[in-house]
C-alpha positions in Angstrom: -0.1 0.0 0.0 1.4 3.4 -1.1 0.2 6.3 0.8 1.0 10.0 -0.2 0.1 12.9 2.0 0.1 16.4 0.7 -0.9 19.5 2.4 -1.8 23.0 1.3 0.7 25.6 2.1 -0.6 27.6 5.0 0.1 31.3 5.3 -1.3 31.3 8.8 2.0 31.2 10.7 3.3 34.0 8.5 0.0 36.0 9.1 0.1 35.7 12.9 3.9 36.2 13.2 4.8 38.8 15.8 6.5 41.7 14.4 8.8 44.0 16.5 7.2 47.4 16.5 8.9 48.7 19.6 9.9 52.3 19.2 7.6 52.9 16.1 4.5 54.9 16.0 1.3 53.5 14.6 1.8 55.7 11.5 5.2 54.2 11.0 3.9 50.7 11.2 1.0 51.4 8.9 3.3 53.2 6.4 5.9 50.4 6.3 3.5 47.5 5.7 3.1 46.8 2.1 -0.5 45.8 2.6 -1.7 49.0 4.2 0.1 51.7 2.1 -3.3 53.0 0.7 -4.6 53.4 4.2 -1.4 55.3 5.1 -2.0 57.7 2.1 -5.6 58.2 3.4 -4.3 59.0 6.8 -2.0 61.6 5.3 -4.8 63.2 3.1 -7.3 63.3 6.0 -4.7 64.7 8.5 -4.9 61.8 10.9 -1.2 60.9 10.3 -0.2 63.5 12.9 -2.5 61.9 15.5 -1.1 58.4 14.8 2.5 59.8 14.8 2.1 60.6 18.6 2.3 58.5 21.6 -1.5 58.0 22.2 -3.0 54.6 23.2 -5.2 53.5 20.3 -6.2 50.6 18.2 -6.3 51.1 14.4 -8.2 48.6 12.2 -6.3 49.2 9.1 -7.9 47.8 5.9 -5.7 46.3 3.3 -5.0 47.9 -0.1 -7.5 45.7 -2.0 -10.3 46.7 0.4 -9.8 50.5 -0.4 -9.7 50.2 -4.2 -13.0 51.9 -4.8 -12.5 54.8 -2.3 -12.7 58.2 -3.8 -9.3 59.7 -2.8 -10.3 63.3 -3.6 -13.2 63.3 -1.1 -11.4 64.5 2.0 -14.5 64.5 4.2 -15.3 60.9 3.1 -11.8 60.0 3.9 -11.9 61.5 7.4 -15.1 59.5 8.1 -13.5 56.3 6.8 -10.6 56.8 9.1 -12.8 57.7 12.1 -14.6 54.3 11.7 -11.2 52.5 11.9 -9.9 54.1 15.1 -10.6 53.1 18.7 -9.5 55.2 21.5 -9.0 53.3 24.7 -7.3 53.7 28.0 -7.0 50.8 30.4 -5.6 50.7 33.9 -4.7 47.8 36.0 -4.6 48.7 39.7 -4.1 46.0 42.5 -5.1 43.2 40.2 -8.2 44.9 38.9 -8.7 45.8 35.3 -10.8 48.8 34.4 -11.3 51.1 31.5 -11.3 54.9 31.9 
């Protein structure tokens, strides 16, 4: 009996690989990622690049380039709205073993 096993190449490990982003701002991380360069351009056109160049605690849900293919890059108000829908401001504190959000 001859058995042959094959497997599809999984990109999952590459996808979840931890990247060392210490010392970088969110704007730098987004700009340097080849999958989010369109979003970086949108951040610059909308003026949010300055906010993400600081040291604020935020979560950014950065869409990949393909997802932004149909966005009107000349509609600055539309770009600002798009960016606001992809930002989450958060401030969490852990004191004496208790987790709370401010």
